[in-house]
N, C-alpha and C positions, 0 to 999 in steps of 0.2 A: 475595613469596610464591612458593615454588617448586612446580612441578607434579610429580606423581609420574611416574616413568619409565614410558612406555607402549611396548608392543610395537608394531612397525610393523603397520599394517593389511594383511591379505592377503585374497585372494579366497576361498581355501579351503586347508585343509591338504593336500588331495589335489593341488591345483594346485601348491602350493609343493613337494611331494614330486616331482611330475613334472618341474618346472623344474629342481630340484636333480639329478634323475637324468639329464636330458638334458645339463645342463652337465658333469656328471661323465663321461658317455659321451664328450662332445666332447673333454674333457681327456685321457681315456684314449686316444682315437684319435690325438690330436695327439702324445702321448708315444710311441705305437707307430710313428709315421711315420718313414721312413728319413732319414738325414742329407741325402741328395740331395733328398728332398721338402721337408725343412725349409729347405735352402739355396735351392731354387727358390721356395718361398713367401716367404722373406725378400727375395730379389732382386726378385720380382714386386711385393711391397708397397712396396719402396723405389722401383722404377721407376714406380709409380703414385702417387708422392707429390709434393707441391709442392716439397719439398727437391730432388728429382731435377730438376724443371723449372728451378728457380733455379740449381742447379749447372751444368746444361747451358747455360742462357742466358748465364751468366757465362763459362764455359770457351769455348764456341763464339764468343761475342761478342768475347772477348779475342783468340782465335785469328784471327778475321776482321780485327779492328782492327789487330793486329800485321802481318798478312800483306798487307793492302792499303795499308800505310804510314801509317795514321792514328795509330798509337801507336809512336813511334820509340824508346822505351826499350829495346826488344828488336829485334834484326835479324830481318827476314822470313825464315822458314824454309820456307814453303809458299805462295809467291806465286800459284800457280794454284789453290790450295785443293783440289788433288787428294787430298792426304793426309787432309785434313779429311773429304772426301766418303767416302773409303775407311774411315776410322775410324767415321764415322756409320753406314755401311752394315753393317759387321761388328757394331757394337753393336746395330743394329736386328735383325739375324739372331738374335743371342743373346737379346735381350729378348723377341722374339716366341716363341722356343723356350721360355723360362721361363714366359711367359704361357700357352702351350699346355699345358705340364706342369701348371700350376696349374688351368687350366680342366678338364683331364682329372680331376684330383683332386676338383674341385668337382662334376663330373658324376657321379662315383661316389657322393659324399655325397648329391647330389640323387636318385639312383636309390634309395639306402637310405631317404631321407625319403619318396619316392613309395611305396615298398613299405610303409613304416610307415603312411602315410596311407591306403593301400588297405586294409590290415588293420583299421585303426580304423574306416574307413567300413563295411567288411563286418560288423564286430562291431556297430556302431551300427544297421545295417540289420537284422541278425538280432534284436537286442534290440527294436527298434521293431516288427518283425513279431510277436514274441512278446507284446509289450504290446498291440498291436492285437488279436491273437487273444483275449487275456484280456478286454479291454474289450468286444469283440464278444460273447463268451460271457456276460459279466455283463449286457450289454444284452438279450440274448436271454432269459436266465433271469428278468430283471425285467420282461420284456415291453415294453421300450422299442423303439418302432419306429425302424428305421434305413433311411433313404430310399435310400442308395447302397450297398445290400448287395452288388451285383455288383462294384462297385469295391473295396469292403472285402475281399471274398473274393480278389480279384486281388492286393491289397496284402498279404494274409496269406501268400502263397506266398514261401518262402525263395528267394533268388537266389544262385546260386553264382558264384564268380569265373570259372569256366570258361565258363558261359553268357554272362556279360557280355563276356568276351574274344572268344568265338566270334561273338557278335552284332556287336561292333565290327569284327572282321576281315571279316565278310560285308559290312557297310556300307561299309568302306574299299574292298573289292574291287569293289563295285557302283559306287562313286564313280569309281574308277580306269577302269572300263569305259565310263562315260558320257562322251559327247563334250562338250567345253566349249561 
């Protein structure tokens, strides 16, 4: 007995739309990145893979075995292993540069996400404030006693991003001035 084809369960159509929009945005940003950024990303991904580790373990292991005389199929070409040390040092310089390039790119993306999160939080705060004001007005109209009315009045005030940033900056400045 065959079962009818079912659509995959989703949390909500809005969530599905938001996920699709975020994935589309990420794809667009990746497509707009420069060749240098794409190359740095590919090299960083490869340098961070187990394939990279296995390849280096094999190449460096063979290099050492040949040059210390444990593998006599190939004559020693770097008996003091100075060339190996130089190759590894130059490679480390380039890999660390590629990693820093990728980290800078990731930091820019993190800044965008932080800005988006802040905007969403501010919108949610504003919406919650409006809902609280409506509920408080309904409670007052119906004569429902509200015990924490001072706290509710305080929560009904809109908070602007500038006020939050100013408060954070003042608190940071005070912390910086306090001796440990």
